[in-house]
C-alpha positions as CSV (number, residue, x, y, z in Angstrom):
1,M,-12.8,49.2,-52.9
2,L,-14.0,52.6,-51.5
3,A,-11.6,55.4,-50.5
4,L,-13.0,57.2,-47.4
5,F,-11.5,60.6,-46.6
6,V,-12.1,61.8,-43.0
7,N,-11.5,65.4,-42.1
8,S,-10.9,66.2,-38.4
9,L,-11.5,69.4,-36.5
10,D,-7.7,69.9,-36.0
11,G,-7.4,70.3,-39.8
12,S,-5.9,66.8,-40.4
13,R,-7.2,64.6,-43.2
14,R,-7.0,60.8,-43.3
15,R,-7.6,58.4,-46.3
16,I,-9.0,55.0,-45.5
17,E,-9.4,52.3,-48.2
18,V,-12.7,50.5,-47.3
19,P,-13.5,47.1,-48.8
20,L,-17.2,47.3,-49.6
21,A,-18.0,44.3,-47.4
22,R,-16.3,46.1,-44.4
23,T,-18.6,47.2,-41.6
24,M,-18.8,50.6,-40.1
25,A,-17.8,49.3,-36.7
26,D,-14.5,48.1,-38.2
27,I,-13.9,51.6,-39.7
28,M,-14.6,53.3,-36.4
29,E,-12.3,51.0,-34.6
30,E,-9.5,51.9,-37.0
31,L,-10.2,55.8,-36.7
32,E,-10.0,55.5,-33.0
33,V,-6.6,54.1,-32.8
34,G,-4.3,56.3,-30.8
35,L,-7.1,58.5,-29.3
36,P,-6.8,59.5,-25.7
37,D,-8.7,57.5,-23.2
38,L,-12.4,58.3,-23.0
39,H,-12.5,59.8,-26.5
40,E,-14.4,58.4,-29.6
41,V,-14.7,59.4,-33.2
42,K,-18.1,60.5,-34.6
43,L,-18.5,60.7,-38.4
44,V,-20.6,63.7,-39.5
45,Q,-22.0,64.2,-43.0
46,G,-23.2,67.8,-43.6
47,M,-25.1,68.6,-40.2
48,R,-26.0,64.8,-39.6
49,Q,-24.1,62.3,-37.6
50,V,-23.4,59.2,-39.6
51,G,-24.4,55.9,-38.2
52,D,-24.3,52.3,-39.6
53,H,-25.8,53.5,-42.8
54,F,-25.0,56.6,-44.8
55,Q,-25.6,57.8,-48.3
56,L,-22.8,58.2,-50.9
57,E,-23.9,59.8,-54.0
58,V,-21.6,59.5,-57.2
59,Q,-22.4,60.1,-60.9
60,G,-22.3,57.3,-63.5
61,V,-21.1,58.1,-67.0
62,T,-21.6,55.7,-70.0
63,T,-18.5,55.6,-72.1
64,P,-17.2,53.1,-74.7
65,S,-15.1,50.3,-73.3
66,A,-11.8,49.6,-74.8
67,R,-11.5,46.6,-72.5
68,K,-14.8,45.0,-73.5
69,A,-14.1,45.6,-77.2
70,L,-10.7,43.9,-77.0
71,D,-12.2,41.2,-74.9
72,K,-14.6,40.5,-77.8
73,L,-11.9,40.7,-80.4
74,Q,-9.8,38.2,-78.6
75,Q,-12.7,35.8,-78.0
76,I,-13.5,35.7,-81.7
77,K,-9.9,35.3,-82.8
78,Q,-9.4,32.4,-80.5
79,Q,-12.4,30.5,-81.9
80,D,-11.9,27.4,-84.2
81,V,-15.1,28.2,-86.0
82,V,-16.5,31.8,-86.9
83,E,-20.1,32.4,-87.5
84,E,-21.4,35.5,-89.6
85,E,-22.5,37.3,-86.5
86,D,-19.1,37.0,-85.2
87,C,-17.7,39.0,-88.2
88,G,-20.3,41.8,-87.4
89,E,-19.3,41.9,-83.8
90,A,-15.7,42.0,-84.6
91,E,-16.1,44.8,-87.2
92,E,-18.2,46.7,-84.5
93,A,-15.6,46.5,-81.9
94,V,-12.8,47.6,-84.5
95,A,-14.9,50.6,-85.3
96,L,-15.5,51.5,-81.7
97,L,-11.7,51.3,-81.0
98,A,-10.9,53.7,-83.9
99,T,-12.9,56.4,-82.0
100,M,-10.8,56.0,-78.8
101,H,-7.4,57.2,-77.5
102,L,-5.9,54.0,-76.1
103,N,-3.5,53.8,-73.2
104,R,-0.3,51.9,-73.5
105,E,-1.8,48.6,-72.1
106,D,-4.7,48.7,-74.3
107,S,-2.4,49.6,-77.3
108,E,-0.2,46.8,-76.7
109,R,-3.2,44.4,-76.3
110,L,-4.8,45.4,-79.6
111,L,-1.5,45.0,-81.3
112,R,-1.0,41.4,-79.8
113,I,-4.5,40.3,-80.6
114,S,-4.2,41.7,-84.2
115,T,-0.9,40.0,-85.0
116,K,-0.8,36.9,-82.9
117,T,-1.1,33.6,-84.9
118,Y,-4.3,31.7,-83.9
119,Y,-5.8,28.6,-85.2
120,L,-7.7,29.9,-88.0
121,D,-4.4,31.7,-89.4
122,T,-2.9,28.4,-89.9
123,V,-5.7,26.8,-91.9
124,S,-5.6,26.8,-95.7
125,W,-7.5,29.8,-97.1
126,D,-9.5,27.6,-99.4
127,M,-10.6,25.4,-96.3
128,L,-12.1,28.4,-94.4
129,T,-15.9,29.2,-94.5
130,G,-17.2,32.5,-95.7
131,P,-17.6,34.1,-92.4
132,E,-13.9,32.9,-91.5
133,Q,-12.6,34.4,-94.7
134,D,-14.5,37.6,-93.8
135,L,-12.8,37.8,-90.5
136,G,-9.3,37.5,-92.2
137,L,-10.1,40.4,-94.4
138,L,-10.8,42.7,-91.5
139,S,-7.0,43.1,-91.3
140,Q,-7.1,46.4,-92.9
141,S,-9.7,47.8,-90.6
142,W,-7.8,46.5,-87.6
143,G,-4.6,48.2,-88.8
144,E,-6.5,51.6,-89.4
145,S,-8.0,51.4,-86.0
146,F,-4.6,50.8,-84.3
147,G,-3.1,53.7,-86.4
148,Y,-5.9,56.0,-85.3
149,A,-6.0,55.0,-81.6
150,C,-2.7,53.9,-80.3
151,C,-0.7,55.8,-77.8
152,D,2.7,57.2,-78.4
153,P,2.7,56.5,-82.4
154,E,6.4,57.2,-82.7
155,S,7.2,54.2,-80.6
156,Y,5.1,51.9,-82.9
157,V,6.6,52.9,-86.1
158,P,9.6,50.7,-86.1
159,R,7.8,47.8,-84.7
160,L,5.2,47.8,-87.5
161,C,7.8,48.1,-90.1
162,Q,9.7,45.1,-88.7
163,L,6.4,43.1,-88.6
164,L,5.7,44.0,-92.3
165,F,9.2,43.1,-93.4
166,Q,9.1,39.8,-91.7
167,S,5.8,38.9,-93.4
168,V,7.2,39.2,-96.9
169,G,7.7,36.0,-98.7
170,Q,5.7,33.8,-96.3
171,A,2.4,32.5,-97.2
172,S,0.2,31.7,-94.2
173,N,-3.0,33.6,-93.5
174,G,-1.7,35.1,-90.4
175,V,1.4,36.5,-92.2
176,Y,-0.7,38.0,-95.1
177,S,-2.9,39.7,-92.3
178,N,0.1,41.1,-90.7
179,F,1.4,42.7,-93.9
180,V,-2.0,44.3,-94.4
181,F,-2.4,45.2,-90.8
182,S,1.0,47.0,-90.6
183,A,0.6,48.8,-94.0
184,A,-2.9,50.1,-92.9
185,A,-1.5,51.2,-89.4
186,L,1.4,52.9,-90.9
187,A,-0.7,54.8,-93.5
188,K,-2.7,56.3,-90.5
189,L,0.4,56.8,-88.4
190,V,1.9,59.0,-91.1
191,D,-0.7,61.8,-90.1
192,R,0.4,61.5,-86.5
193,T,4.2,61.1,-86.5
194,A,7.1,61.4,-88.9
195,I,8.4,58.1,-90.5
196,P,12.1,58.0,-90.5
197,M,13.7,58.3,-94.0
198,E,15.6,55.0,-93.7
199,L,12.3,53.1,-92.9
200,A,10.4,54.9,-95.5
201,E,12.9,53.9,-98.2
202,Q,12.8,50.2,-97.0
203,L,9.0,50.3,-97.1
204,T,9.2,51.7,-100.7
205,V,11.5,48.9,-101.8
206,T,9.3,46.3,-100.1
207,A,6.0,47.7,-101.6
208,A,7.5,47.9,-105.1
209,D,8.8,44.3,-104.9
210,Q,5.3,43.1,-104.0
211,L,3.8,45.0,-106.8
212,H,6.3,43.6,-109.3
213,S,5.2,40.0,-108.5
214,W,1.6,41.1,-109.0
215,V,2.4,42.8,-112.4
216,E,4.7,40.1,-113.7
217,G,2.3,37.1,-112.8
218,E,-1.0,38.5,-111.5
219,I,-0.7,36.0,-108.8
220,C,-4.1,37.2,-107.3
221,T,-6.6,34.4,-106.7
222,D,-8.7,35.8,-103.7
223,Q,-9.7,39.0,-102.0
224,R,-7.0,38.6,-99.4
225,L,-4.4,38.9,-101.9
226,Y,-6.1,41.8,-103.5
227,N,-5.9,43.4,-100.1
228,L,-2.2,42.5,-99.7
229,F,-1.2,44.2,-103.1
230,G,-3.6,47.0,-102.4
231,S,-1.6,47.7,-99.2
232,A,1.5,47.7,-101.3
233,C,0.0,50.3,-103.6
234,K,-0.9,52.5,-100.5
235,L,2.6,52.4,-99.3
236,L,4.1,53.4,-102.6
237,G,1.6,56.3,-102.7
238,L,2.8,57.5,-99.3
239,F,6.6,57.0,-99.8
240,G,7.2,56.4,-103.5
241,G,8.1,58.8,-106.2
242,V,7.7,59.4,-110.0
243,Q,9.9,56.4,-110.7
244,H,6.9,54.1,-109.5
245,E,4.3,55.6,-111.8
246,R,4.7,52.9,-114.5
247,L,4.4,50.2,-111.8
248,L,1.2,51.7,-110.4
249,I,-0.3,52.1,-113.9
250,D,0.4,48.5,-114.6
251,A,-1.2,47.5,-111.4
252,S,-4.3,49.6,-112.0
253,K,-6.6,46.7,-111.3
254,L,-5.6,46.7,-107.6
255,P,-7.3,48.7,-104.9
256,D,-5.6,52.1,-103.9
257,A,-3.3,52.0,-107.2
258,A,-5.2,55.1,-108.7
259,T,-5.1,56.8,-105.1
260,A,-1.4,56.1,-104.9
261,L,-0.7,57.8,-108.2
262,Q,-2.7,60.8,-107.2
263,L,-0.7,61.0,-103.9
264,I,2.6,60.9,-105.8
265,H,1.5,63.5,-108.4
266,G,0.2,65.7,-105.6
267,R,3.5,65.5,-103.7
268,M,5.6,66.2,-106.9
269,A,3.5,69.2,-107.7
270,G,3.8,70.6,-104.2
271,Q,7.6,70.2,-104.4
272,M,7.8,72.0,-107.8
273,T,5.6,74.8,-106.4
274,K,7.9,75.1,-103.4
275,A,10.9,75.2,-105.7
276,N,9.4,77.9,-108.0
277,S,8.6,80.1,-104.9
278,V,12.4,80.0,-104.1
279,Q,13.5,81.2,-107.6
280,P,12.4,84.8,-107.6
281,K,14.0,85.3,-104.2
282,L,17.3,84.1,-105.7
283,S,17.1,86.3,-108.7
284,S,16.4,89.4,-106.6
285,L,19.5,88.7,-104.5
286,V,21.5,88.4,-107.8
287,T,20.0,91.8,-109.0
288,L,20.9,93.5,-105.7
């Protein structure tokens, strides 16, 4: 479809939507509707009258395509068998999306593709091939990309929290992926919007419960579970406190445990510095 704007000498301006297959004769016939008898319309471009053929110059700009990246991700996730090259293409698409600012439609589509249960999400982890397991382990990258790129981050916080809470205690590949995806997305959204205190407290409790199950039994037999419990460490680092130090130390084998401890210590140090800066002001008021 081409939008054609026709400016007349009387100052009026008309917009005509032109299908690219439409002939110039059809366009002229529409423009001449309502003219006085014995009058016609002539189209002029610059100083030249336009006939059946005229030049239209536009500028083409090459940009990353969210639509094509999402198409690729959806195509790969819908496959019953995943090859090594598919994982590379999925990783490339996820990395591209992380550099973009998605609109609402594309944000919803990425969330839907990332969290919908497809065939491979229902197959036993031990029955999956190496590339298929590698694809499942991309959940953390997918979540980070969503956290970076989604529109209106505030609106997605409760939905991601709900997705994470629903995944606890269930044991399918898709559910594990949803926990990791949600935790990774929330970890990035923290930099873009505030997390309501009530949800932050629920996230802390959920993450602590997950880590207790690791510490008590070390029920970690594959990289997928390492990612899940590592995501729990990440949540405790973001929302936990000094009461979780012992738990994170006991879970030190897990990814992000050490980083989580550093985040908690840094937050506590910042609060102490703030409290100390207030103390002299209070003392000076008492002296006065």
